[in-house]
Each structure stands twice: as C-alpha cells, then as structure tokens.
C-alpha positions in Angstrom: -10.1 28.0 34.5 -11.4 24.4 33.9 -10.6 22.6 30.7 -12.9 19.8 29.6 -11.8 17.2 27.1 -14.4 15.2 25.1 -13.0 12.2 23.4 -15.2 10.9 20.5 -14.6 7.7 18.7 -15.5 7.8 15.0 -19.0 6.7 14.2 -19.7 3.4 12.5 -18.3 2.8 9.1 -18.4 -0.1 6.7 -14.9 -1.7 6.4 -12.8 -1.0 3.4 -9.0 -1.3 3.1 -8.9 2.5 2.3 -8.4 3.7 5.9 -8.0 7.3 5.0 -11.1 7.8 2.9 -13.6 5.3 4.4 -16.8 7.2 5.2 -19.3 6.7 8.0 -22.2 4.5 7.2 -25.9 5.4 7.4 -25.9 4.2 11.0 -22.7 6.3 11.5 -24.5 9.4 10.2 -27.2 8.9 12.8 -24.6 8.5 15.5 -22.8 11.7 14.3 -26.1 13.6 14.7 -26.3 12.3 18.3 -22.7 13.4 19.0 -23.6 16.9 17.6 -26.7 17.0 19.8 -24.8 16.0 22.9 -21.9 18.4 22.4 -23.7 21.4 20.9 -24.0 23.3 24.2 -20.6 22.4 25.7 -18.7 25.6 24.7 -16.1 23.8 22.6 -13.2 26.0 21.5 -11.0 23.4 19.6 -11.9 20.3 17.6 -9.1 17.9 16.7 -9.4 14.9 14.5 -7.4 12.2 12.8 -7.1 12.7 9.0 -9.5 9.8 8.5 -12.7 10.8 6.7 -14.9 8.9 9.2 -13.4 10.7 12.2 -13.9 14.1 10.5 -17.5 13.3 9.5 -18.3 12.3 13.1 -17.6 15.8 14.5 -18.1 18.0 11.5 -21.7 18.7 12.5 -20.3 21.1 15.2 -18.8 23.4 12.6 -22.0 25.4 12.0 -22.6 25.6 15.8 -19.2 26.8 16.8 -17.8 28.2 13.6 -14.4 26.7 14.1 -12.4 24.5 11.8 -11.3 21.0 12.6 -7.6 20.7 13.3 -6.2 17.6 11.7 -3.7 15.7 13.8 -1.8 13.0 11.8 -0.8 11.2 15.0 -4.4 10.4 15.8 -4.5 7.8 13.0 -5.7 4.3 13.9 -3.3 1.5 14.2 -2.6 -0.7 11.2 -4.7 -3.8 11.4 -3.0 -5.7 8.5 -0.6 -5.0 5.7 -3.1 -6.4 3.2 -6.9 -6.1 3.0 -8.7 -8.7 5.1 -11.5 -10.8 3.7 -13.6 -10.8 6.9 -13.1 -7.6 8.9 -15.4 -8.6 11.7 -13.6 -11.8 12.4 -10.2 -10.2 11.9 -10.9 -7.5 14.5 -12.5 -10.0 16.9 -9.2 -12.0 16.8 -7.0 -9.1 17.9 -9.4 -8.3 20.7 -9.4 -11.9 21.9 -5.6 -11.9 22.2 -4.0 -8.5 22.9 -0.6 -9.7 21.7 -1.9 -11.1 18.4 -1.3 -9.2 15.1 -2.1 -9.9 11.5 0.8 -9.9 9.0 2.3 -6.4 8.9 -0.3 -5.1 11.4 -0.1 -4.0 15.0 -1.4 -5.9 18.0 -3.4 -4.1 20.8 -0.3 -4.3 23.0 1.9 -2.5 20.3 -0.8 0.0 19.4 
C-alpha cells in the first residue's frame, strides 16, 4: 500500500497579531479554491491542520468532497515571530528570512523554529 502525503501551506492572509483567528484574504480564498481543485481527486483519507483559522480555511473546501472532518494538531502551529505586535509585518518577516539566526524580541529565529 502506498501512502501519499500532501503538505499545504496556508493560503494568503492579511497580517494581524491574532495568530489563531487571522482568516485568509480574498487572494487566499482564491488560492484555497485552487488547492481544493488540485486535491479533489487524490483519494484523501485524513486531513490534519494547525488550529489557526487560515490553515483550516485553506483545506476546508475538501470537506464536502471527502466527507471527513479536519483533525486539529496543536503542534502544527507556526513559530512565534515576536512577543509584541509588529508595525510592519512585511519588513519584519523579510528580516528573519535575510538572517536565519535573527529573531525579534520574544520571537523565534528560523534556526530555532
């Protein structure tokens, strides 16, 4: 028996400091529809997601196709970027990708994550 794993990163979302409840954006909704289209004929038996709303929204389109619930895995949470909300998310995330050992106050570097 062959087991295939499909890893899907959450669709685009607009930054907010509320990591858990941040939804996907309009662009993300279109991306989620594309994910559903790509995976709809793959015979998926299990769907696992982080508890983050944007991750769940990205794969929830498969619910009607396969009739299976999404299993929430707490350990699939994203790393903590910063202890406090950041003023410019795009610049903040660019900084941690420029230097893998850099972290914002109270956050995790790429190396640590």
